[in-house]
N, C-alpha and C positions, 0 to 999 in steps of 0.2 A: 548288507554289510557296508560300513563306512568306507570312504575313499582312501586309497593308499597315500599316506602323508609323505610328501616329497620335498627334498632339498636339491636345488640345482646349483652346482658349484661352477661359476663362470657365466658371464652374461655378454660374451662376444657373439660372433655369428652363430656358433654352435648352440649356445644357450638361448639367445634371443630369437633366432630365425627358426631353429629346428625344435629343440626340446621344449622350450617354454610354450609355444603355441600348440604343439602336439599334445602335451600333457594337459593343457588347459581345455582342449577340445574333447578330452576323454573323461566322462563322468566318473570313471573308476579311479581317478587320480585327483589329488589336490596339490597345488604348488604352494607350500607353506613358507619356504625359506629360499632366498637367493643369496649367493655369496659373490660379492664384488667389492673391490676397493675404489672403483672408478665412480666419481660422483655423477657423471652424465649417464653411465650405464645403470647406476642405482635408481636414478630418476626415471629412466626408461622402463626399468623392471616394475617400479611402483605404478606407472601408468598402464602397463600391459596387464599387470596382475594386481588389481586393487586389493589391499589388505595383506599383501605378502610382506613378510619380515625380511628386510635386506640387512645382511650382516657383512662384516669386513673380512672375516677369516674362517677357514674350515673348522678351526678349533671350536667355534661357536656352534657348528653343526654337531660335532661329537658331544658337546655339552648338552645338546637337546635330544640325544639319542632316544630317550624314552618317549619323545613326542613325534618321532618320525618312523617311517617304514622303509624308505627308499632314498638313496643318494644317486644323483645323476652327475657324472663328472664331465663337464663341458669345458674343461681347462686344457692348457697346452699339453701335448703328449709327454713331455719330459716330467710332468707332475703326476702322471697316471699311476705309476707303480706305488709311490709313496701314499698318495691320497686314497687310492683304492684299498691298499693294505689297511690303512687306518679305518676306513669305512667298514670293511669286512670284519675287522677285529672289534668294531663297535656293534656288530650284529645287525648292520643295515644292509639290506639287499642293494646291489650296486650295478648301475649301468655306466659303462665307460664309452665315451665317444671314440670312434676309431681314430688312430690305431690303438689297440689295447695297451701297448707299450712301444718304446722306440726300437726294441729288438725282441727276438723270440725268447731270449734268456729271461728278460724282465717279465714277459707275459707268462712264462712257465711258473715264475715265482708267485704270481697272482693266483694262478690255478691251484697252487699248493696251499696258499692262504685260504682260498675259498673252500677247498676240501677240508682243511683242518678245522675251520670254524663252522662248516656246514651252512654257509651263507651263500645265497644265490648271487651269481656274477654273470653278466651278459654284456654284449658289445653292440653298439649302434652301427650296424652295417646297413644303413638305410637304403643303399642303392640295390639291395635285393628286391626292393619294392618299387623300383622304377617301372613305369608301364612297359617300356620297350623290353626290359629284362624279363618281366613277368610273361610277356608275349613269347619271347624267344624260348624261355624255359618250358612253356607249354608245348611249343612246336617240337622241341627236342624230345621231351618226354613222350609225346604222341608218336614220334617217329616220322613226322610229316616231311622231314628233309632226308630221310634215310640215315645211313651212318654218316655222321659229320666227320670231315677230315681236316677242315681248316676254319678257324674262328678268329676273326679280326675285330678288335674292339678299340675304339678311339675316344679319348676325352681331351679335347684341345680348345684353346682359345688364343686370342691375339692381343698381347699386352707387352710389346717389345721394350717399352721403357720402364717396366716394372710397375707394381701396384702397391697397395697399402697392406696386403696380406703379409703378416709377419712370417708365416710359414714358408714363404718363398725365399726368405733371406736368413732364416735361423740355421744354425749348424745342424748337420745330419745327426749328431749326437743328441740334439734336443728335439729331434723329430721333424726337422726342416727338410725342404725339397719336395719336388712334385711326385717323387716315388712314394714317399710316406703319405702324402696327401691323397693323390688319385690312384696310385698303384695299389693301395690298400683295398680300394673298391674293385679295380679291374682284375686283380689277381683273385680276390674272393669270388667274383662272378665266374671266372674261368674254372676255378676249383669246384664251385657248385655245379657247373654244367658238365665238366669232363673229368673230374677226379684228380688224384695226386699226379705230380710231375716227376719225371726221371731225369730231365736235363733242362738247363737254363742257360741262355746267352742274353747279353744286354749291351746297350749303348746308352751311357748317361753323359749329358753335356750341359754346360752352362753357356747359354747363348747371349744373355742380356749383360749389360755393362756391370762391372764391379764384381767383387768376390761373393761367394755364396754357394749354396748347394745346386744341384742340377735343376734346370727348368725345362728340359727337353729330354725325353726318355723313350726308348724302345726296348721292349722285353719280349723275347721269344721263349715259349715253353713247349716242351714235348711231354704230353701226358702219357701215363702208362696205358691208357685206353687207345693210344695211337693218334689222337687228335693233336694238331699243332695250333697253339694260340699265339697270335701276334698282337701285342698290346702297346698302344701309343698314347703317350701323355705329353702335352706340350703347352707352354705359355706363349709360344712364338709361332703359332700356325696361322698364317694369314688367310688360308683357305682350308676350312675343315673338310675332312673326308667323312664317309658314313660313320655314324656312331657304332653300328654293328654291320658286319658283312660276313655271312656264314655260308659255307659251301658244304653240301652233303651229296651223297651218291644218287639221291632222287630229286633234289631240289635245292633251292637257296633262298636266302632272305637278306634284305638290306634295309637298315633303318637310318633315316637322316635326322639330324637335330638332336637336342638334348631333352631329357624329361623336364617338364615345366614346374615340378613341385617346389624346387628351391626358390625360383623366382616368384611363384605364387605365394609361398609362405612369407617371403620378404615383403611382399606387397600387402600382406594382411589377409590373404585368402586362406581359409583353414579347411581341414577335412569336414565334409558335410555340406559345404557351400556348393551350389550348382557350378559345374565347370572345373572343380578342383581335380587336379591330376590328369585332366583330359588334354591331349595334344591334337592338333589339327590334322596332321598328315598321316596317312596309313603307311605301313611298310611296303616295300616292293618284294615280291617273293613268288613262291609256287614252284612248279616243275618246269623243265625245259619245254615240254609240250603244252603246258597250261600255265603261263605266267598269270599272276593275279596280284591284286592289292590285298594286303593282310591287315585287318583292323588291329590297331595297337590298343591293348587294354589300358584303362585308367591306372595311373600310378596310385600307390596306397601306402605312404609312409606311416599312416596311423596304425597299420597292421602290426608294426613293431610293438607299440604300447598295448594294443588289444591282446597280443600274444603274451606280453609280460604280465598283464593283469590276470589272464587266464592261468599263467604259471604260478604267480604268487598267491592268488586267492582260491584257485580250484585245482592246483596240482598238475596243470598241463606242462608241456615241454617249454623250455626257454625259447624265446624267439630266435636267438642266435647262440649256439653253443660256444663257450669261450675257447674250446679246443680248436674250433674253426679259425679263430683269430690267430692262434699260435701257428697253425699251418700256413696262414697267409704270411706271417712275419718270418717263418722259416724260409719261404720262397724269396721274400724281399732281402733277407740276409744273404741268400745265395746269389741274388741279382747283384748286390753291391760287390760281392766277392768276385763275380764273373766279369764285371764291367771294367 
C-alpha cells in the first residue's frame, strides 16, 4: 500500500523538530505539503524534505484534499479548533499537536466534529514515549513499587531573562503559559499512570520581568485511586530536581535529567539511528532492602506514527485517544480555576 500522503501545517519547532523528521523517517508516510508563510522556514522545509510543496495557507491544503490522507497541525494552540474542524470536514485524518485546544470546551467541539464526520482525530502527546516514562509505566504496571502513594514529576529549566518561545509570553486565551505547554504533558502522564482526579490545588506565578502568563507552576492532584501527584513546571529553576520521584509501599524510583529525544531530533538524529532515544544514566530505585539501578528504556517518539499508520491502514487503535486530551484539558481548566 502507498504511503499516507501528509500535509504539515506550521514549520516552527513542532513541525521542523518533531513532526517533519518523525514522518520522514517512517516509510508508511510521505510529507507532500508544508504550510508556512515564513520565507526562512519555507527554505528550511525544502532543504529537509526535497520535493515537498510549500504553500502559504491552509486553504491550499483543503483545495488538495483529494491528493492527501492526513493533516498534521503543528500550528499555535489558538488555531487548533478552527483548523482541525476544517481538516476533519474535508475528510482528512487529523493529528493535532498538544494541546488539542486551549480549553476543554474547544476540545469537546472537535470530538463532536470528528464523530459527525467519521474522520480520525488524534493528539501528539509525545511524552508518553519518553524513555523514563516508559520505564516508570512498566514498573507501575508490574507492581514493582507496590501500591504507589506519591508521584512527583518535574519539568524545569533556567531561563530567567526570558527566551524566544512565543508560548511563554502569549495570553492564556491563546494557549500561552507553561501550564498549557508542559502541564499538558505532565497531567497526561499522571492520568495515564493513576487515573482520574477528584481534587486539584495549584500555584501559578509569573517570575520573569514583564507581563505575561505563568512561567512557574505547581499542581497537586489527588487521584480517585488514592495516589497524590505533585507536578512542577518552571522556567526559573536554577537547580533542577529529579524528573520523577515515585514512592510506593514496597519501593521507590527516581530519574534524573530529561529524555534526550527533543535535543537529538533538533540535532538531526532520527529514529533508527544508533543511540537515538538512549540516555546515559540509569534510574535509582528498588526496595528499601535492595536498592538498585534501574535501566531506563530508550525513548520512542516514532511509536506515535507507527501506531497512527496501524490505525489508518489496518484498523488498529489510535495512538492517543482524543478523549484523553479532553480529560487533560478538564484538569488544566480546574487548575486555573483553583489557582
